[in-house]
N, C-alpha and C positions, 0 to 999 in steps of 0.2 A: 506495499501500500503505499503510497506515494507520502510525503512529510510535507508536504505542501502546498499551502492553501490556496486556493487561481477565487478571484474575484469575476464576479457577472456582474447582469444585469437584470437578467432572468432565464430562466431553467433550457429555454432551444438555446442562446450560448453559450452555456456552459456544457448540453451535452454535446453540441457540436467542439466546443473547445477540449471537452472532455478527452471525445475521439481524435482532435486532432493532439495533441501532445501523447497517446497511445499508440498511433499511427509512427510520429516521429519516431517515439522512442525504442518499435518494435520494425522498423525500415518498412511500414507499410507509405503507399503512395494513394492518394485524390479522394479520400472518403464521402462514400454518400449514400443517403437514407432511402431508403423505395418500402415503400409501403413498410415504413414505421420498423425497420430493418438496418443496420449498421454494416456498410459492403466498405472494402477498402481493398484495393491492388499491391500484392506480398511484393517482396524485390525480386523483380525480374518476371511478375509473372505476368499473364496477358490476360487474365480471368479475373476477375472480386471477388472476396468471400465474407463470407458473412461474420463480422467481428465475431461477435460469441460464440464461434466456434472456436476459434484459436486464442484466446486472451484466459488468460488462466483467473485463479482465484481470487489472490491477493494483489488483484492489478488495482484495486481500485483509489479515485482521486477526491482529496477531500477539497470542497468547495462552496464557496459562500457564494448567495444571491442578497442582498441586502441583508437584514438580520438571518440567519434565515443559513446555518451550516451544515449541510450533507453530504454525506460520501456516494464517488456512482459510478460506475463498470462505466469499458468507452463503448457499451453497447447503449448506455444509454440509464440503462438499468440502473437501479437505489441499491446501494449495499444495506442488505440487513440486518445482519448480523457484524456489526461495529465492536461486542466486547475482546476479540483479540486486537481494535485497537489504543487499547485505553494508555499505553504508554505513549502512544505517538505523537507530540502537540505536534500540528501542523505550523508552519512559518506562512504569513503570506505575501502571495503576491498580485497586482494587480493589474489586470489586462484589457 
């Protein structure tokens, strides 16, 4: 789980930003959303893959939207069990 807290103005921007951050860190490019699913091209690939099929469970990102702080997976879903993150204190990065 990333210990950086990214600030966004709304949930849509947070989801797009989280997806882009994950893609950059994992050598995927051209992320896009189709029918509610996030896709991206693997390095050197010619066919996109669903991000939720290639992400790992500990790849959530802390995001701040106004007064609310939450954790998102790169496919836009919420990290529901943050009990394992109790010791991680995110540092703030404004996007």
